[in-house]
C-alpha positions in Angstrom: -152.2 24.7 43.9 -149.4 27.4 43.3 -147.0 27.9 46.7 -147.3 32.0 47.5 -143.6 33.1 48.0 -142.9 36.4 49.6 -138.7 37.8 48.5 -138.1 41.0 50.3 -135.1 43.1 49.9 -134.2 46.9 49.9 -133.9 46.6 45.9 -132.6 44.7 43.1 -130.5 42.2 45.1 -133.1 39.4 45.6 -133.6 39.3 41.6 -130.6 36.2 42.2 -132.7 34.7 44.7 -136.2 35.3 42.3 -134.5 33.3 39.2 -132.6 30.7 41.3 -136.5 30.1 42.5 -137.9 30.2 38.9 -135.2 28.0 37.3 -136.0 25.2 39.3 -140.2 25.1 40.0 -143.0 26.9 38.3 -145.6 26.0 41.0 -145.1 29.2 42.7 -146.5 32.4 42.6 -144.5 35.7 44.5 -144.5 38.8 45.7 -141.7 40.7 45.3 -140.9 43.6 47.9 -138.1 46.3 47.2 -137.6 49.0 50.3 -136.3 51.3 47.5 -137.2 54.0 49.1 -134.2 53.3 52.1 -132.0 51.3 49.6 -129.2 50.4 50.4 -129.4 48.4 53.8 -125.9 47.6 54.2 -124.8 51.6 55.5 -127.9 51.6 58.1 -127.5 50.7 61.7 -128.8 47.7 64.0 -131.4 49.2 65.3 -132.7 50.9 62.3 -132.8 47.5 60.5 -134.9 46.0 63.3 -137.3 49.0 63.0 -137.7 48.6 59.1 -137.9 44.8 59.9 -141.2 45.1 62.1 -142.7 47.0 58.9 -141.5 44.3 56.6 -143.4 42.1 59.1 -146.4 44.0 59.2 -146.5 44.3 55.3 -146.3 40.7 54.5 -148.5 39.0 57.5 -151.5 39.3 55.6 -150.4 38.4 52.5 -151.2 34.7 53.2 -147.9 33.3 52.2 -146.7 29.4 52.1 -143.4 30.9 52.4 -141.0 34.3 53.4 -137.2 34.5 51.1 -134.7 37.1 53.6 -133.4 38.2 50.5 -131.4 40.8 52.3 -128.4 39.9 54.0 -127.9 42.3 56.4 -131.9 42.0 57.9 -130.8 38.7 58.1 -127.6 39.4 60.1 -129.3 42.0 62.2 -133.3 41.0 62.3 -133.7 37.5 61.7 -135.5 36.9 64.6 -138.2 39.6 64.3 -139.3 37.7 61.0 -139.0 34.1 62.9 -141.2 35.4 65.9 -143.7 37.6 64.3 -144.4 35.7 61.1 -146.8 32.5 61.2 -144.9 30.8 58.1 -141.5 29.6 57.3 -139.1 32.0 56.8 -135.9 31.3 55.1 -132.2 33.2 55.4 -129.2 33.3 53.0 -126.5 33.4 56.2 -128.0 29.9 57.7 -128.3 28.3 54.2 -124.8 28.7 52.8 -123.1 27.2 55.4 -123.5 23.4 54.2 -121.7 24.8 51.0 -118.8 25.3 52.9 -115.9 22.7 51.8 -112.7 24.3 52.7 -111.2 25.6 55.3 -109.9 29.4 54.3 -113.0 31.4 53.4 -113.5 34.9 52.2 -116.3 36.9 52.9 -117.6 39.4 50.8 -120.9 41.4 52.2 -121.8 45.1 53.3 -120.3 46.9 56.5 -123.0 46.5 58.6 -123.4 42.4 57.8 -119.3 42.1 58.3 -119.9 44.3 61.7 -122.3 41.8 62.9 -119.6 38.6 62.4 -123.0 36.7 61.6 -121.6 34.9 58.7 -118.4 34.2 60.6 -119.9 32.7 64.2 -122.4 30.5 61.5 -119.7 29.3 59.7 -117.3 28.8 62.5 -120.0 26.9 64.8 -120.5 24.4 62.1 -117.1 23.9 60.3 -113.6 22.8 62.9 -110.8 24.5 61.8 -112.1 27.0 59.7 -110.6 30.2 59.1 -112.9 32.9 57.8 -111.9 36.1 55.9 -114.1 38.9 55.7 -114.4 42.5 53.5 -116.7 45.1 54.0 -118.0 46.4 50.0 -119.7 49.9 51.2 -119.5 51.0 47.3 -120.9 48.0 45.6 -124.6 48.0 46.2 -124.9 51.8 45.5 -123.3 51.2 42.1 -124.8 47.9 41.4 -128.5 49.8 42.0 -127.6 52.1 39.2 -130.1 51.9 36.3 -126.7 50.8 34.1 -124.1 49.5 36.2 -120.7 51.6 35.7 -118.2 48.2 34.7 -115.3 50.3 34.4 -115.9 51.2 38.6 -117.6 47.7 39.3 -113.9 46.4 38.0 -112.1 49.0 40.3 -114.1 48.4 43.2 -113.6 44.7 42.8 -110.0 44.8 43.0 -109.6 47.1 45.7 -112.3 44.1 47.9 -111.4 41.1 46.8 -107.4 42.1 47.4 -107.3 41.7 50.9 -109.3 38.1 50.8 -106.8 36.6 48.0 -103.9 37.8 50.2 -104.9 35.3 53.0 -105.4 32.5 50.0 -108.9 32.1 50.6 -110.0 28.7 48.8 -113.7 29.8 48.8 -115.5 33.1 48.7 -119.0 33.8 50.0 -120.8 36.6 48.1 -122.4 37.8 51.0 -124.9 40.5 49.9 -128.1 39.5 47.1 -126.5 41.8 45.0 -122.9 40.7 44.9 -124.2 37.4 42.1 -125.1 40.2 40.2 -121.9 41.0 39.1 -120.3 37.0 39.2 -118.8 37.8 35.7 -116.8 40.4 36.8 -115.7 39.0 40.2 -114.8 35.4 38.5 -112.3 36.9 36.1 -110.2 39.0 38.9 -109.5 35.2 40.5 -107.8 31.9 40.2 -110.2 30.0 38.8 -109.3 27.5 41.9 -111.4 29.4 44.1 -114.9 28.8 44.0 -117.7 31.7 44.4 -119.9 30.3 46.4 -124.0 32.2 45.8 -126.1 31.9 48.7 -129.0 32.1 46.6 -128.2 28.3 45.5 -128.6 27.3 49.5 -131.4 28.9 50.1 -133.4 27.6 47.2 -132.0 24.3 47.9 -133.3 24.1 51.5 -136.9 25.6 50.4 -137.1 22.9 48.3 -136.1 20.0 50.3 -139.2 21.2 52.9 -141.6 21.9 49.6 -141.2 19.0 47.7 -142.0 19.7 43.7 -144.1 17.5 42.1 -142.2 16.4 38.8 -145.0 18.5 36.4 -143.4 21.9 37.9 -139.8 21.1 37.5 -138.4 23.7 34.9 -135.2 24.6 32.7 -136.9 27.6 31.9 -137.6 31.1 33.7 -141.2 32.7 33.4 -142.3 36.0 35.6 -145.7 35.7 35.2 -147.1 34.8 38.4 -144.5 37.9 39.7 -145.8 40.9 41.5 -143.4 43.8 42.5 -143.7 46.1 44.7 -141.8 48.9 46.1 -141.3 51.9 48.2 -140.5 54.8 45.9 -138.9 54.9 42.3 -141.4 52.8 40.7 -140.3 53.9 37.0 -137.0 53.4 38.0 -137.1 50.1 39.5 -139.4 49.0 36.3 -135.9 49.9 33.7 -134.1 48.1 36.2 -136.7 44.8 35.9 -136.5 45.3 32.0 -132.5 45.6 32.4 -131.9 42.5 34.7 -134.8 40.3 33.9 -135.2 41.7 30.5 -139.0 41.4 30.9 -141.6 44.9 31.3 -143.8 44.2 34.2 -146.0 46.8 36.3 -144.1 47.9 39.4 -146.7 48.8 42.0 -145.6 51.8 44.5 -146.8 50.4 48.4 -146.2 52.3 51.8 -144.6 50.4 54.8 -145.6 52.1 58.7 -143.4 55.0 58.0 -140.8 55.5 54.9 -138.5 57.9 57.0 
């Protein structure tokens, strides 16, 4: 019997969590929902995100899931309580998962403006690690660039220099990629920093946490990724999303168009 997992994001950022999951186990069926009509979430206000979260709950509530992965850090920061209180299955989030991965005292965070404004990452890390210093940097233009069908590496390089500069001046020892989109450009970011600075991808911590709760039968442990049991749903632009799936995941999949309660 396969576990039925939901993954929610505003766009393609959840691909990082999807790949981490499928690289660790094959006993899962995945429903991936991307709210492409309202991407990016990172510039929306607190109340808008909470309203959207309620709609996400409604959509997933009758899907008979075993668990939901909240791939959107902005939703995580502003509306985790709505998801946890209104769904009758466990919700796994990135921010609370990653705090255990922090090992240094000078930590940098790259995230969307709304996530940074909430200071959720900062509060969680400071509550669990004594004498830690957390430095935050908002990256308003990363997601719109990453969401393009084919990314402009020259523009991403320019933005990376711009956003990393503040954190590097603080001599950070670890950098958390506080938006699920950012691991998609991890190769570019790594080339901008000293090799001694560790980049932390929260999706790895989330999947580790999930796998500890839902133990893996050794028969289903895998080293390769198969997308046969992954179903994609979007709220708009299904053909464009299909091209992004082809570009990032190198597969052709049917993309189903769905409506949430109010996609305005």
